[in-house]
C-alpha positions in Angstrom: 217.4 87.8 94.0 218.6 90.4 91.3 219.9 87.2 89.0 216.6 85.8 88.9 215.0 89.2 87.8 217.4 89.1 84.6 216.4 85.6 83.8 212.9 86.9 83.5 214.0 89.7 81.7 213.4 92.1 84.5 215.8 94.9 84.1 214.0 97.2 86.7 212.3 97.1 90.1 211.5 98.4 93.4 211.5 96.1 96.7 209.8 97.3 99.8 210.2 96.1 103.1 208.5 97.5 106.3 207.6 96.5 109.5 204.8 99.0 111.0 202.0 100.2 109.1 202.1 103.7 107.3 200.3 106.6 109.3 196.9 106.7 108.8 194.7 109.9 109.4 194.4 113.2 107.4 197.2 113.3 104.7 198.4 109.9 105.5 199.2 107.4 102.6 196.0 105.6 102.7 194.2 109.1 102.2 196.6 110.1 99.5 195.8 106.6 97.7 192.3 106.3 98.2 189.3 109.0 98.4 188.4 107.9 101.9 186.3 110.8 102.6 184.5 110.5 99.3 183.8 106.9 100.4 182.4 108.1 103.8 180.2 110.3 102.1 179.2 107.3 99.9 178.4 105.0 102.7 176.5 107.7 104.6 174.2 108.0 101.8 173.4 104.4 101.7 173.0 104.2 105.2 170.5 107.1 104.9 168.7 105.4 102.2 168.7 102.0 103.6 167.5 103.4 107.0 164.3 105.2 105.1 163.6 101.9 103.5 164.1 100.0 106.5 161.9 102.2 108.9 159.2 101.7 106.0 158.9 98.3 105.6 158.9 98.0 109.7 156.2 100.7 109.6 154.1 98.7 107.1 153.8 101.9 105.1 155.3 100.3 101.9 153.4 99.0 99.1 155.0 95.5 97.6 155.8 97.5 94.1 158.2 99.6 96.0 159.4 97.1 98.0 160.6 95.0 94.7 162.2 98.3 93.6 163.5 99.3 96.3 165.2 95.9 97.4 166.8 95.4 93.8 168.3 98.9 94.2 169.4 98.3 97.5 171.4 95.5 96.1 172.6 97.2 92.8 174.0 99.9 95.3 175.5 98.0 97.9 177.3 95.5 95.3 179.1 98.9 94.0 181.4 98.8 97.2 183.6 96.2 96.7 185.0 98.0 93.6 185.4 101.2 95.6 186.2 100.3 99.2 190.2 99.1 99.6 189.0 97.2 102.7 192.1 98.6 104.7 192.5 97.7 108.4 191.1 99.5 111.0 194.3 100.8 112.4 194.9 102.7 108.8 191.1 104.1 108.4 189.8 107.1 109.9 187.8 106.8 113.5 184.4 105.4 113.2 184.6 104.5 109.5 181.2 103.7 108.5 181.7 99.9 106.6 180.5 97.8 109.3 177.2 99.6 110.3 176.5 100.0 106.7 176.9 96.3 106.0 174.8 95.3 109.0 172.2 97.9 107.7 172.2 96.1 104.2 171.4 92.5 105.4 168.7 93.7 108.0 167.0 95.6 105.3 167.5 93.7 102.5 166.3 90.8 104.5 163.2 92.6 105.4 162.1 93.7 102.2 162.2 90.1 101.0 158.3 89.0 101.9 157.4 92.1 100.5 159.0 92.2 97.0 158.4 88.2 96.3 154.6 89.4 96.9 154.8 91.5 94.3 156.3 89.3 92.0 154.0 86.5 92.7 151.1 88.8 91.8 153.1 89.5 88.2 153.3 85.7 88.0 150.0 84.7 88.8 148.6 86.9 85.9 150.1 85.0 83.2 150.7 81.5 85.3 148.3 81.3 88.6 149.8 77.6 89.1 153.2 79.0 89.3 153.0 82.3 91.7 152.7 80.3 95.2 156.2 78.7 94.0 157.8 82.0 93.5 160.5 82.3 96.5 163.0 85.0 97.6 166.7 84.6 99.4 168.3 86.1 102.3 171.4 87.6 102.6 172.7 84.1 104.0 171.0 82.7 100.6 168.0 81.1 103.0 165.1 80.2 100.6 161.7 82.2 101.3 158.4 80.2 101.8 158.4 78.3 98.4 161.5 76.5 99.5 163.7 76.7 96.3 166.9 77.4 96.3 168.5 80.7 94.4 170.9 78.1 93.3 168.4 76.1 91.3 167.5 79.1 89.2 167.9 79.1 85.4 168.5 82.3 83.7 167.1 82.6 80.5 167.3 85.6 78.1 164.5 84.8 75.4 162.1 87.0 74.1 158.6 86.3 74.7 156.1 87.9 72.0 152.8 87.1 73.2 152.6 87.1 77.1 149.2 86.2 77.1 150.2 82.8 75.7 153.1 81.8 78.2 152.6 78.3 78.4 153.8 76.8 81.8 157.4 75.4 82.2 157.9 71.5 82.4 157.9 70.0 86.3 160.8 70.6 88.1 161.7 74.0 86.1 162.3 77.2 88.2 162.1 80.6 86.3 164.0 83.3 88.0 162.7 86.9 87.2 165.4 89.8 87.1 163.8 93.1 87.0 165.7 95.9 86.4 164.3 99.8 87.2 164.9 102.9 85.6 166.5 105.9 86.9 163.3 107.3 87.8 162.7 104.2 90.1 159.8 102.6 87.6 160.6 98.7 87.0 161.4 98.2 82.8 159.0 96.2 81.6 
């Protein structure tokens, strides 16, 4: 092996071989390599936020406008976890690691907010193109489509300025328009 490394121009190397996993727990290698306590707190904050959204949606107290903003924010926050969580095996994690519970709550809440959020998008579209509004759909966490039956994979994203929204022309038959809403730090939908 050393000869092969020299052929590759590698002059210094370290080989490591282990037969057992390093000790987990506080002070173990995983805790020194990653901020698992900070990550736990982030999962717990996310879970608290998602639980509030879920309860509001189930209670029928959430307006469609709020559902659209909340669903977008929920997805945005969830998408940060893959970059933060090293996805260590359970035996290296502290007890009662919150990843699985947070994931289940995310899926449930995201799917629950879909029908409400799509009502807001339809309302916005109807102002400019009443014929297109009923065709707006949403997707679930399993990429199932909403009532309009259009697959998210069919959506074409076009970044084009629209100078006068009062004169928007309907797209050609068969064209699917996906809207991407951004929200500001104060929770307002960016226009």
